[in-house]
C-alpha positions in Angstrom: 97.7 115.1 97.0 100.7 114.3 99.1 101.0 111.0 98.7 100.0 111.2 95.0 103.5 113.4 94.8 105.1 110.1 97.0 104.5 107.8 94.4 104.9 110.0 91.5 108.2 110.9 92.4 109.0 106.8 93.4 107.8 106.4 89.8 109.8 108.8 88.2 113.2 107.5 90.2 112.4 104.0 89.0 112.1 104.9 85.1 115.4 107.3 85.8 117.2 104.4 87.4 116.2 102.1 84.5 117.0 104.8 81.5 119.7 106.2 82.9 123.4 106.5 81.0 126.4 107.8 82.4 126.9 111.4 81.7 130.0 113.4 84.0 130.4 116.7 84.3 134.1 117.9 83.7 135.0 117.9 86.9 132.8 116.2 89.0 133.5 114.9 91.2 136.8 116.1 92.4 136.6 115.0 96.1 134.1 112.1 98.4 131.0 111.9 98.0 129.0 111.4 100.9 125.8 109.4 100.8 123.1 110.1 104.0 121.5 106.9 105.1 118.5 108.2 108.1 118.9 105.2 109.7 121.3 103.3 111.6 124.5 101.2 110.7 123.6 97.4 109.6 120.1 97.5 108.5 118.9 96.6 104.8 119.1 100.3 103.5 122.9 100.5 105.3 123.6 97.3 103.3 122.1 98.3 100.0 124.0 101.9 100.1 127.2 100.4 100.8 127.0 98.0 97.8 125.9 100.4 95.8 128.6 102.8 97.0 131.6 100.4 96.2 130.6 100.3 92.9 130.0 104.1 92.4 133.5 104.6 93.9 135.3 102.4 91.1 133.1 104.3 88.6 133.6 107.6 89.5 137.2 107.4 91.1 136.5 109.0 94.2 135.2 107.8 97.5 131.8 107.2 98.2 131.1 107.4 102.4 127.7 106.6 103.8 126.9 108.9 106.7 124.4 107.5 109.2 121.9 110.0 110.4 119.5 108.0 112.3 116.8 109.0 114.3 112.6 110.7 114.4 111.5 108.2 112.0 114.3 108.8 109.1 113.4 113.0 109.7 116.8 113.6 111.0 118.7 112.3 108.0 116.3 113.4 105.4 116.0 117.2 106.5 119.7 116.9 106.7 120.5 116.2 103.1 117.6 118.4 102.1 119.5 121.3 103.4 122.9 120.0 102.0 124.8 122.5 99.5 123.3 121.1 96.1 126.9 120.7 94.5 126.3 116.6 94.2 128.7 115.9 96.8 125.4 115.0 99.4 123.5 112.4 98.4 121.0 110.7 100.2 119.3 106.7 100.0 115.9 107.7 100.5 113.3 105.2 101.5 109.2 104.7 101.8 109.3 106.5 105.6 111.0 109.6 104.3 109.5 109.6 100.2 106.2 108.3 101.0 105.0 107.7 104.7 105.8 110.6 106.5 104.4 112.9 104.2 101.3 111.1 104.4 101.2 110.7 108.2 102.7 114.1 109.6 100.6 117.3 108.2 103.6 119.6 108.7 107.2 118.0 107.8 110.6 120.3 107.5 111.2 118.8 103.8 109.3 118.1 101.0 110.1 114.8 98.8 109.2 116.0 95.6 110.5 119.6 96.1 113.3 119.5 98.1 115.1 116.7 96.2 116.1 115.7 92.6 116.0 111.8 91.5 118.8 109.9 91.1 117.6 106.5 90.7 115.8 103.6 91.9 117.9 101.2 93.7 115.8 98.2 95.0 113.0 96.8 96.1 112.3 94.0 98.4 109.8 91.8 100.6 109.3 92.4 104.1 109.4 89.1 106.1 107.5 87.5 109.1 109.8 85.8 112.0 109.3 84.6 114.9 111.5 83.4 117.4 112.7 79.7 118.2 111.0 78.7 120.4 107.8 80.3 119.3 104.7 77.7 119.1 103.2 78.8 115.7 105.2 77.8 112.6 102.9 79.3 110.1 100.7 82.4 109.2 97.4 80.2 109.8 98.9 79.0 112.9 100.0 82.4 114.4 96.6 84.1 114.1 94.8 81.0 115.5 97.0 81.6 118.8 96.6 85.3 118.4 93.1 84.9 118.5 93.0 82.2 121.3 95.1 84.8 123.5 94.3 88.7 122.4 97.2 91.1 122.8 100.1 88.6 124.2 101.6 88.0 121.5 104.4 90.2 121.5 105.9 92.3 117.9 108.6 94.3 117.8 108.1 97.8 116.4 111.5 99.4 114.6 109.9 102.8 114.7 107.0 104.4 115.0 105.2 105.3 112.3 108.0 103.3 109.7 106.8 100.9 107.4 107.1 98.0 109.6 105.0 99.6 112.2 102.2 100.0 109.4 103.0 97.0 108.4 102.3 95.1 111.3 99.2 97.3 112.0 98.0 96.1 108.7 98.4 92.7 109.3 96.8 92.8 112.6 93.7 94.5 110.8 93.4 92.1 107.9 94.2 89.0 110.3 91.5 90.3 113.0 93.9 90.0 116.1 95.5 92.2 118.5 99.3 91.9 119.5 101.3 93.7 121.5 103.7 96.3 120.7 107.2 96.2 122.0 108.7 99.4 120.5 112.5 100.2 119.7 114.6 102.7 118.3 117.0 103.2 115.0 117.2 99.7 113.1 116.3 95.8 113.5 119.1 95.1 115.2 118.2 95.1 118.9 115.2 94.3 118.3 116.1 90.9 116.1 118.3 90.1 119.0 115.2 90.0 121.6 113.3 88.0 119.0 116.3 85.8 118.9 116.7 85.6 122.4 112.7 84.7 122.9 112.1 88.2 124.7 109.9 89.2 122.1 107.4 86.5 120.2 107.9 88.0 116.8 108.5 91.0 113.9 107.9 92.2 110.3 110.5 93.8 108.8 112.7 94.0 105.3 114.0 90.6 104.4 117.7 92.8 103.9 117.6 93.3 107.3 116.9 90.1 109.1 118.5 88.0 106.7 121.7 87.2 108.7 119.7 85.8 111.7 117.7 84.0 109.6 120.7 81.9 107.8 122.5 81.9 111.2 119.3 80.2 112.6 119.1 82.3 115.3 115.1 83.4 114.5 112.4 81.4 112.3 111.5 82.9 108.9 107.3 81.8 108.5 106.2 83.9 105.6 107.2 86.8 103.3 104.8 89.5 102.1 105.9 89.6 98.8 103.1 89.0 96.0 104.2 85.6 94.7 106.6 83.2 96.4 110.2 83.9 96.4 112.2 81.4 93.3 115.0 80.8 95.9 112.8 79.8 98.5 109.7 77.9 96.9 108.6 76.5 99.9 108.3 79.6 101.9 104.6 80.3 101.9 103.3 84.0 101.5 101.2 86.1 104.4 98.7 86.3 101.3 98.4 82.9 100.5 96.5 82.8 104.1 95.5 86.6 104.2 94.1 87.1 100.7 96.0 89.9 98.8 98.2 90.9 101.6 101.6 92.3 100.4 104.2 94.8 101.8 107.4 95.5 100.3 110.0 98.2 100.8 112.4 100.3 98.3 115.1 102.5 98.1 116.1 105.2 95.9 119.0 107.7 95.4 118.0 111.6 95.8 120.2 114.8 95.6 119.7 118.1 96.9 117.1 120.5 94.5 118.8 122.3 92.5 122.0 119.7 92.0 122.6 120.5 88.5 121.5 117.4 85.9 125.0 116.4 84.7 126.1 115.7 88.2 123.1 113.5 88.9 123.4 111.7 85.9 126.8 111.0 86.6 126.2 109.5 90.2 123.7 107.3 88.5 123.7 103.4 89.1 126.2 102.0 86.9 126.2 98.5 85.5 128.6 97.0 87.6 126.1 98.1 90.6 123.1 96.4 89.2 125.6 93.2 88.9 126.4 93.1 92.6 122.9 93.7 93.6 121.5 91.0 91.3 123.8 88.9 92.7 123.5 89.8 96.4 119.6 89.7 95.7 119.9 85.9 94.4 122.3 84.4 97.4 122.1 86.6 100.8 118.7 89.1 100.8 116.0 87.1 98.1 115.3 90.8 97.5 114.3 91.9 94.3 116.0 94.3 92.5 115.2 96.8 90.6 117.6 97.6 87.1 
């Protein structure tokens, strides 16, 4: 039932985001708006939040300030957002972990993704990607699986937070591929993990593309596959994981929510403007190869 609620809110957010029309409260906003991001700076969620925040600032005429409250698998930031005053001046960029994964992993959470939040809009959906260090001998999913079967438990995989979607995706990958990898845990976003993959200290990482694009474009790591259902139009020669492991796919999504009780005219006023959607489309087509929801 909890997972159904999480999926239901995601679907509702998508609908609201697509149908939203600006509807301003008479005196809103009269001061800066805070967007709580439950992860460290520099990750995919943080990047998307700042892009939309810039555009919302232009539409609303007030600063849109991102506040990073990381830790505890996104619990810290999500709890802070749920307990914030429902006046429209505190929003949250929620993601899979806080709105869908945590409710299915924990019997008791200090928040409820349905009962504690008002939906504002869907921001983005992006594919996960499989990245390896430049000195790693495998250059395809098929080669990776063969190497992992030859040396079980020897290939290391960075895990950016136990219980996060990246961790669960890695576990599903191992199960479906019939291999055993050595987990190397990290706290926060992918920055430290990517540094170790780039340095050859860790063999691979499965992470949202928007969080690893900088390292890939700089040539610090090697992108060998994406977990989208189809190949990305930006990289037609880059295979999907599903071409080796049938029906395998993994995507992340980000949504904008407000504390329960936030007046409807305010949540409508905060919805994603067309300028933000256009900026994100440009980002999707160039730097992140993420598929944005408009």
